[in-house]
PADO-20222 format. One line per field, with one value per residue (C-alpha): residue number from 1; residue in one letter; z, y, x. Coordinates in Angstrom, 1 decimal. Layout:
// residues N
pos (NUM; ...)
code (A; ...)
w (Z; ...)
v (Y; ...)
u (X; ...)
//
This chain:
// residues 419
pos (1; 2; 3; 4; 5; 6; 7; 8; 9; 10; 11; 12; 13; 14; 15; 16; 17; 18; 19; 20; 21; 22; 23; 24; 25; 26; 27; 28; 29; 30; 31; 32; 33; 34; 35; 36; 37; 38; 39; 40; 41; 42; 43; 44; 45; 46; 47; 48; 49; 50; 51; 52; 53; 54; 55; 56; 57; 58; 59; 60; 61; 62; 63; 64; 65; 66; 67; 68; 69; 70; 71; 72; 73; 74; 75; 76; 77; 78; 79; 80; 81; 82; 83; 84; 85; 86; 87; 88; 89; 90; 91; 92; 93; 94; 95; 96; 97; 98; 99; 100; 101; 102; 103; 104; 105; 106; 107; 108; 109; 110; 111; 112; 113; 114; 115; 116; 117; 118; 119; 120; 121; 122; 123; 124; 125; 126; 127; 128; 129; 130; 131; 132; 133; 134; 135; 136; 137; 138; 139; 140; 141; 142; 143; 144; 145; 146; 147; 148; 149; 150; 151; 152; 153; 154; 155; 156; 157; 158; 159; 160; 161; 162; 163; 164; 165; 166; 167; 168; 169; 170; 171; 172; 173; 174; 175; 176; 177; 178; 179; 180; 181; 182; 183; 184; 185; 186; 187; 188; 189; 190; 191; 192; 193; 194; 195; 196; 197; 198; 199; 200; 201; 202; 203; 204; 205; 206; 207; 208; 209; 210; 211; 212; 213; 214; 215; 216; 217; 218; 219; 220; 221; 222; 223; 224; 225; 226; 227; 228; 229; 230; 231; 232; 233; 234; 235; 236; 237; 238; 239; 240; 241; 242; 243; 244; 245; 246; 247; 248; 249; 250; 251; 252; 253; 254; 255; 256; 257; 258; 259; 260; 261; 262; 263; 264; 265; 266; 267; 268; 269; 270; 271; 272; 273; 274; 275; 276; 277; 278; 279; 280; 281; 282; 283; 284; 285; 286; 287; 288; 289; 290; 291; 292; 293; 294; 295; 296; 297; 298; 299; 300; 301; 302; 303; 304; 305; 306; 307; 308; 309; 310; 311; 312; 313; 314; 315; 316; 317; 318; 319; 320; 321; 322; 323; 324; 325; 326; 327; 328; 329; 330; 331; 332; 333; 334; 335; 336; 337; 338; 339; 340; 341; 342; 343; 344; 345; 346; 347; 348; 349; 350; 351; 352; 353; 354; 355; 356; 357; 358; 359; 360; 361; 362; 363; 364; 365; 366; 367; 368; 369; 370; 371; 372; 373; 374; 375; 376; 377; 378; 379; 380; 381; 382; 383; 384; 385; 386; 387; 388; 389; 390; 391; 392; 393; 394; 395; 396; 397; 398; 399; 400; 401; 402; 403; 404; 405; 406; 407; 408; 409; 410; 411; 412; 413; 414; 415; 416; 417; 418; 419)
code (X; X; X; X; X; X; X; X; X; X; X; X; X; X; X; X; X; X; X; X; X; X; X; X; X; X; X; X; X; X; X; X; X; X; X; X; X; X; X; X; X; X; X; X; X; X; X; X; X; X; X; X; X; X; X; X; X; X; X; X; X; X; X; X; X; X; X; X; X; X; X; X; X; X; X; X; X; X; X; X; X; X; X; X; X; X; X; X; X; X; X; X; X; X; X; X; X; X; X; X; X; X; X; X; X; X; X; X; X; X; X; X; X; X; X; X; X; X; X; X; X; X; X; X; X; X; X; X; X; X; X; X; X; X; X; X; X; X; X; X; X; X; X; X; X; X; X; X; X; X; X; X; X; X; X; X; X; X; X; X; X; X; X; X; X; X; X; X; X; X; X; X; X; X; X; X; X; X; X; X; X; X; X; X; X; X; X; X; X; X; X; X; X; X; X; X; X; X; X; X; X; X; X; X; X; X; X; X; X; X; X; X; X; X; X; X; X; X; X; X; X; X; X; X; X; X; X; X; X; X; X; X; X; X; X; X; X; X; X; X; X; X; X; X; X; X; X; X; X; X; X; X; X; X; X; X; X; X; X; X; X; X; X; X; X; X; X; X; X; X; X; X; X; X; X; X; X; X; X; X; X; X; X; X; X; X; X; X; X; X; X; X; X; X; X; X; X; X; X; X; X; X; X; X; X; X; X; X; X; X; X; X; X; X; X; X; X; X; X; X; X; X; X; X; X; X; X; X; X; X; X; X; X; X; X; X; X; X; X; X; X; X; X; X; X; X; X; X; X; X; X; X; X; X; X; X; X; X; X; X; X; X; X; X; X; X; X; X; X; X; X; X; X; X; X; X; X; X; X; X; X; X; X; X; X; X; X; X; X; X; X; X; X; X; X; X; X; X; X; X; X; X; X; X; X; X; X; X; X; X; X; X; X; X; X; X; X; X; X)
w (41.2; 41.5; 42.6; 40.1; 40.4; 37.0; 36.2; 33.8; 32.7; 34.0; 32.2; 33.9; 32.5; 35.7; 36.6; 38.7; 40.1; 40.3; 41.9; 40.0; 40.6; 37.7; 36.9; 34.7; 32.9; 29.9; 31.9; 33.9; 30.6; 29.3; 32.6; 32.4; 28.7; 29.6; 32.1; 29.5; 30.9; 28.9; 31.2; 30.7; 33.1; 35.1; 37.9; 40.3; 43.9; 46.0; 49.0; 51.6; 50.5; 48.3; 46.4; 45.5; 44.5; 42.1; 40.7; 40.3; 38.2; 36.0; 35.5; 34.7; 32.1; 30.6; 30.4; 28.6; 26.2; 25.6; 24.8; 22.5; 20.7; 20.2; 18.6; 16.3; 15.2; 11.7; 11.7; 9.2; 6.0; 3.7; 1.9; 5.1; 6.4; 3.1; 3.0; 6.6; 5.8; 2.7; 4.4; 7.5; 5.2; 3.4; 6.6; 8.3; 5.0; 5.0; 8.6; 10.5; 14.0; 14.5; 17.4; 15.2; 12.2; 14.1; 15.5; 11.9; 10.8; 13.8; 13.1; 9.4; 10.4; 10.2; 11.5; 15.3; 16.2; 14.0; 15.4; 19.0; 18.3; 16.8; 19.6; 22.0; 20.0; 19.9; 23.7; 24.3; 21.8; 23.4; 26.6; 25.1; 24.1; 20.6; 17.7; 17.1; 20.8; 20.8; 17.6; 19.4; 22.0; 19.3; 17.7; 16.3; 14.2; 13.3; 12.2; 12.7; 9.2; 9.8; 13.4; 12.1; 9.2; 11.6; 14.1; 11.5; 10.1; 13.6; 14.3; 11.0; 11.2; 7.9; 9.2; 6.3; 3.8; 5.7; 5.8; 2.1; 1.5; 3.7; 1.8; -1.5; -0.1; 1.2; -2.1; -4.0; -1.6; -2.0; -5.8; -5.6; -3.4; -5.8; -8.7; -6.7; -5.7; -9.4; -10.7; -8.1; -7.5; -11.0; -11.5; -7.9; -8.5; -11.9; -10.4; -7.6; -10.1; -12.3; -9.4; -8.2; -11.7; -12.0; -8.6; -9.2; -12.6; -11.4; -8.2; -9.4; -13.2; -14.0; -11.8; -13.6; -16.9; -15.5; -14.4; -17.9; -19.6; -17.2; -17.9; -21.7; -21.2; -22.9; -22.4; -21.0; -22.7; -20.4; -20.1; -19.1; -16.7; -15.1; -14.5; -13.1; -10.7; -9.7; -9.1; -6.9; -5.0; -4.4; -3.3; -0.8; 2.7; 1.0; 0.2; 3.9; 4.7; 1.8; 3.2; 6.7; 5.3; 3.6; 6.8; 8.9; 6.2; 6.1; 9.9; 10.1; 7.4; 9.2; 12.3; 10.3; 8.6; 12.1; 13.2; 12.1; 10.5; 8.7; 7.4; 6.1; 4.3; 2.7; 1.7; 0.2; -1.9; -3.0; -4.2; -6.4; -8.1; -11.8; -12.7; -9.3; -7.4; -9.5; -9.2; -5.3; -5.2; -7.4; -5.5; -2.3; -3.6; -5.1; -1.8; 0.2; -2.0; -2.1; 1.7; 2.5; 0.2; 1.7; 5.3; 4.7; 2.8; 5.6; 8.0; 9.7; 10.5; 8.4; 11.1; 12.1; 8.5; 8.0; 11.1; 9.7; 6.2; 7.6; 9.5; 6.4; 4.1; 3.9; 2.8; 5.6; 3.5; 2.3; 5.9; 7.3; 4.7; 5.6; 9.3; 8.9; 6.7; 9.5; 11.9; 9.2; 8.7; 12.5; 12.3; 9.6; 6.5; 3.6; 2.9; -0.7; 0.3; 3.3; 1.0; -1.7; 0.7; 1.3; -2.3; -2.3; -4.1; -7.8; -8.9; -10.7; -7.5; -5.4; -8.1; -8.0; -4.3; -4.3; -6.7; -4.4; -1.4; -3.3; -4.6; -1.4; -3.0; -1.7; -1.3; -5.0; -6.3; -4.2; -5.6; -9.1; -8.3; -7.0; -10.2; -12.2; -10.3; -10.1; -14.0; -14.0; -11.7; -13.9; -17.0; -15.2; -14.2; -17.7; -19.0; -16.5; -17.1; -20.9; -20.4; -17.6; -19.3; -22.2; -20.0; -17.6; -20.5; -21.8; -18.3; -17.7; -21.3; -20.9; -17.5; -18.9; -22.4; -20.6; -18.6; -21.6; -23.6; -21.0; -21.0; -24.7; -25.7; -24.5; -26.5; -29.7; -28.8; -28.0; -31.4; -33.3; -31.5; -32.6; -36.1)
v (-40.0; -41.0; -39.1; -38.9; -37.6; -36.0; -35.4; -32.5; -30.1; -26.6; -23.3; -23.4; -26.7; -28.6; -31.7; -31.1; -32.9; -31.9; -33.6; -33.9; -35.5; -37.0; -39.8; -41.7; -41.4; -39.9; -37.2; -36.4; -36.0; -33.7; -31.6; -31.2; -29.9; -27.4; -26.0; -25.8; -28.8; -31.5; -34.5; -36.8; -39.4; -39.9; -42.3; -43.1; -41.7; -44.7; -45.7; -48.5; -50.6; -53.7; -52.0; -49.0; -51.1; -53.1; -49.8; -48.6; -51.6; -51.3; -47.6; -48.4; -50.9; -48.3; -45.9; -48.4; -49.1; -45.4; -44.9; -47.9; -46.5; -43.2; -45.0; -47.1; -44.0; -42.8; -39.2; -36.8; -36.5; -33.6; -34.0; -33.8; -30.9; -29.0; -29.6; -28.4; -25.2; -24.5; -24.9; -22.8; -20.0; -20.0; -20.0; -17.2; -15.1; -15.6; -14.1; -17.3; -17.0; -19.0; -21.2; -22.0; -22.7; -25.3; -26.9; -27.3; -28.8; -31.2; -32.4; -33.3; -35.0; -38.7; -39.4; -40.0; -38.4; -35.3; -34.9; -35.1; -32.5; -30.1; -30.5; -29.8; -26.7; -25.4; -25.6; -23.8; -21.1; -20.6; -20.0; -17.2; -19.1; -18.2; -20.6; -21.0; -21.8; -24.3; -26.1; -26.4; -28.7; -31.2; -32.0; -35.3; -33.5; -30.1; -29.7; -26.6; -25.3; -25.1; -23.7; -20.9; -19.9; -19.7; -17.6; -15.2; -14.9; -14.1; -11.6; -9.8; -10.0; -12.0; -15.5; -16.3; -15.4; -17.3; -20.4; -20.0; -19.8; -22.8; -24.8; -24.0; -24.7; -28.2; -28.9; -28.1; -30.2; -33.1; -32.7; -33.0; -36.0; -37.7; -37.1; -38.7; -41.7; -42.1; -42.0; -44.3; -46.6; -47.8; -49.5; -50.9; -52.3; -53.8; -55.2; -56.9; -58.5; -59.7; -61.3; -62.9; -64.4; -65.7; -67.3; -68.8; -70.3; -71.4; -73.2; -74.6; -74.9; -76.0; -79.1; -80.4; -80.2; -81.6; -84.8; -85.1; -84.7; -87.2; -89.9; -89.4; -89.9; -86.6; -85.0; -81.5; -78.5; -76.5; -73.7; -75.9; -77.8; -74.5; -73.5; -77.0; -76.7; -73.2; -74.5; -77.3; -74.8; -72.5; -75.4; -76.5; -75.1; -72.5; -70.3; -70.2; -69.1; -66.5; -65.2; -64.9; -63.1; -60.6; -60.0; -59.4; -57.2; -55.2; -54.9; -53.8; -51.3; -49.8; -49.6; -47.9; -45.5; -44.5; -43.1; -39.6; -40.8; -43.8; -41.5; -39.0; -41.7; -43.2; -39.9; -38.8; -42.1; -41.4; -37.9; -39.5; -41.9; -41.2; -39.5; -40.4; -38.4; -35.4; -35.9; -36.0; -33.0; -30.8; -31.9; -30.9; -27.5; -26.9; -27.8; -25.6; -22.5; -22.8; -23.3; -20.6; -18.2; -18.8; -18.5; -15.2; -13.7; -14.6; -12.6; -15.5; -14.6; -15.9; -17.9; -19.5; -20.2; -22.0; -24.1; -25.1; -25.8; -27.9; -30.2; -30.9; -31.7; -35.6; -35.8; -35.2; -33.8; -30.9; -30.6; -30.2; -27.6; -25.5; -25.9; -24.8; -21.8; -20.8; -20.5; -18.4; -16.2; -15.7; -14.3; -11.8; -13.6; -13.3; -16.4; -16.9; -16.9; -19.2; -21.8; -21.3; -22.4; -25.8; -27.0; -28.5; -26.1; -25.5; -22.2; -21.0; -21.2; -19.4; -16.6; -16.1; -16.0; -13.5; -11.3; -11.5; -10.4; -7.4; -6.2; -6.9; -9.4; -12.7; -14.2; -13.5; -14.8; -17.8; -18.6; -18.2; -20.6; -23.1; -22.9; -23.4; -26.5; -27.9; -27.8; -29.5; -32.3; -32.8; -33.1; -35.6; -37.7; -37.8; -38.7; -41.4; -42.9; -42.9; -44.7; -47.2; -48.4; -50.2; -51.2; -52.9; -54.6; -55.9; -57.1; -59.0; -60.4; -61.5; -63.3; -65.1; -65.7; -67.3; -69.7; -70.7; -71.2; -73.4; -75.6; -75.9; -76.6; -80.2; -80.7; -80.0; -82.7; -85.2; -84.5; -85.0; -88.5; -89.4; -88.7)
u (52.8; 56.4; 59.6; 62.5; 66.0; 67.4; 71.0; 71.7; 74.5; 73.9; 74.8; 78.3; 79.0; 78.9; 76.7; 73.7; 70.7; 67.1; 64.0; 60.8; 57.4; 55.6; 53.3; 55.8; 59.2; 57.7; 55.9; 59.0; 60.9; 58.3; 58.2; 62.0; 61.9; 59.2; 61.7; 64.4; 66.4; 67.9; 68.4; 71.3; 69.8; 66.6; 66.2; 63.4; 64.1; 65.0; 63.1; 63.8; 60.8; 60.6; 57.6; 59.6; 62.6; 60.3; 58.9; 62.5; 63.4; 60.2; 61.0; 64.6; 63.4; 61.1; 64.0; 66.1; 63.2; 62.7; 66.4; 66.4; 63.3; 65.1; 68.1; 65.9; 63.7; 64.6; 66.1; 64.8; 66.8; 67.6; 64.2; 62.2; 64.1; 63.7; 59.9; 59.7; 61.7; 59.7; 56.2; 57.3; 58.5; 55.1; 53.1; 55.2; 55.0; 51.3; 51.1; 50.5; 52.1; 55.3; 53.8; 50.7; 52.9; 54.9; 51.8; 50.4; 53.8; 53.7; 50.3; 51.2; 54.5; 54.6; 58.0; 57.8; 61.0; 60.6; 57.0; 58.1; 60.7; 58.3; 55.8; 58.6; 59.7; 56.2; 55.8; 59.2; 58.6; 55.1; 57.0; 59.2; 62.3; 63.5; 63.0; 66.8; 67.3; 64.5; 65.9; 69.3; 67.8; 67.1; 70.5; 69.4; 66.7; 68.1; 71.6; 73.8; 73.1; 69.4; 69.9; 72.3; 69.9; 66.9; 68.9; 70.1; 66.6; 65.3; 68.0; 67.4; 63.5; 63.5; 62.8; 60.6; 63.3; 66.0; 63.8; 63.1; 66.9; 67.4; 64.9; 66.5; 70.0; 68.9; 67.3; 70.5; 72.5; 70.1; 70.3; 74.2; 74.0; 71.6; 73.9; 76.8; 74.6; 73.5; 77.0; 78.5; 75.4; 74.9; 78.3; 78.0; 74.7; 75.7; 78.9; 77.1; 74.7; 77.4; 79.4; 76.0; 75.5; 79.0; 78.9; 75.4; 76.3; 79.8; 78.5; 75.3; 75.3; 78.8; 78.9; 75.7; 77.4; 80.6; 78.8; 77.3; 80.6; 82.2; 79.5; 80.1; 83.8; 84.6; 87.9; 87.5; 89.3; 91.8; 89.3; 86.4; 88.6; 89.7; 86.1; 85.3; 88.2; 87.1; 83.6; 84.8; 87.0; 84.0; 81.8; 84.5; 85.3; 87.6; 84.5; 83.7; 87.3; 87.1; 83.8; 85.2; 88.3; 86.1; 84.1; 87.2; 88.7; 85.5; 85.6; 89.2; 88.6; 85.7; 87.8; 90.6; 88.2; 86.7; 90.2; 91.2; 94.4; 92.8; 90.0; 92.5; 94.5; 91.3; 89.8; 93.1; 93.1; 89.6; 90.4; 93.2; 90.9; 90.4; 87.2; 85.6; 88.0; 87.5; 83.8; 83.9; 86.2; 83.9; 80.8; 82.4; 83.6; 80.0; 78.4; 81.0; 80.4; 76.5; 76.3; 78.8; 77.1; 73.6; 75.0; 76.8; 73.9; 71.7; 74.0; 75.8; 79.4; 82.2; 83.9; 80.6; 79.8; 83.3; 82.5; 79.1; 80.5; 83.3; 80.9; 78.8; 81.7; 82.0; 85.6; 88.1; 90.9; 88.6; 87.2; 90.6; 91.5; 88.4; 89.2; 92.8; 91.6; 89.3; 92.3; 94.1; 91.1; 90.9; 94.4; 93.4; 94.4; 92.0; 89.8; 91.1; 94.7; 94.0; 92.1; 94.9; 97.6; 95.9; 96.2; 92.9; 90.6; 91.3; 92.9; 89.8; 87.6; 90.3; 90.5; 86.7; 86.6; 89.5; 87.5; 84.4; 86.6; 87.9; 84.5; 82.8; 80.3; 81.7; 78.3; 77.2; 80.7; 80.5; 77.0; 78.4; 81.3; 78.7; 76.6; 79.8; 80.9; 77.4; 77.3; 80.7; 79.5; 76.4; 78.7; 81.0; 78.0; 76.7; 80.1; 80.6; 77.2; 77.7; 81.1; 80.0; 76.8; 78.5; 81.4; 79.1; 77.1; 80.5; 81.5; 78.2; 78.2; 81.8; 81.0; 78.0; 79.7; 82.8; 80.6; 78.7; 81.8; 83.2; 80.1; 79.7; 83.4; 83.2; 80.1; 82.0; 84.4; 81.6; 80.0; 83.3; 83.7; 80.1; 80.8)
//
């Protein structure tokens, strides 16, 4: 057994120390979690001996390795969380105790991080901690949306119903994300293929034909000469400088987007893009209305619901509008008026939210708004796909055709000289 010193944050928000005896670092962490303590740092207790110093070094290396493994482990995505919520709802509805249900889910879980989280949650719930509080101790696995739905279900005694709504909500959000990925991923993939084909033919194929034409003494047309010069330029050191410039640009763009001001500017420009900006805006509105409706229907307070919805919104312009609206609602201003003043949400959605406030059925009205905009997103995706497919085909055909034309034009001149 070894002695450890753990640093953690107590309920008053101050840093505190605690001594613990355990066989190794992993057992020390497990013992602390059983006590409800999330340690920020664990060190071996120093002793004035060379042996203990060596042991401390080994344990410190184990701690670094453990942290590295946690960083490299995959986090559960929306699909995994939806499956978990759906199965938990079915088990609880069937009368299976919560701890037994979590144990069953942990035994079937293949993701290491998710499996450890469920095992820890099971131990803590078995000791009397609420399920929502146990989930809060694993922020890398369970987001605020899932935690809020679980806590609302526990408070109202309808945990199975809340989990079922959570599963449906996550599935709807995943569907929206897949539609966006499908709309944006297709042109990007085709564009990458087109550029790759163009560079491959320009760098490797054109020089071969240029040597043949040079040996025949053929005079190259202006278009062919332009492609040969471009090939020479790409094969020179210029291509390395160009690649380096693109890497530097991508790095600087990432740094800019990481800042609040830079992200707002980029997200603002994205919303102004033709078709794609409208698609992203309507997707965010549909996600906002669907999530807000599910949260309020489950009994989550409006202010907390706005906090959660703001965090899951990917566009900072829309996220800031929701955050500012929350401050207005806190001062007594109706949500529809607060959102309308931000000039981000369409008038139709604001009108329907206002009607929901007047009739006292905001969750139902929000759900209808979400249905409407989800249909709009689906229609835009279909329109984009139908327009981009022929455009991408023409682009790839134009690139390949231009290179073939540049290679065959000198052949016509050679044939005429032979005649």
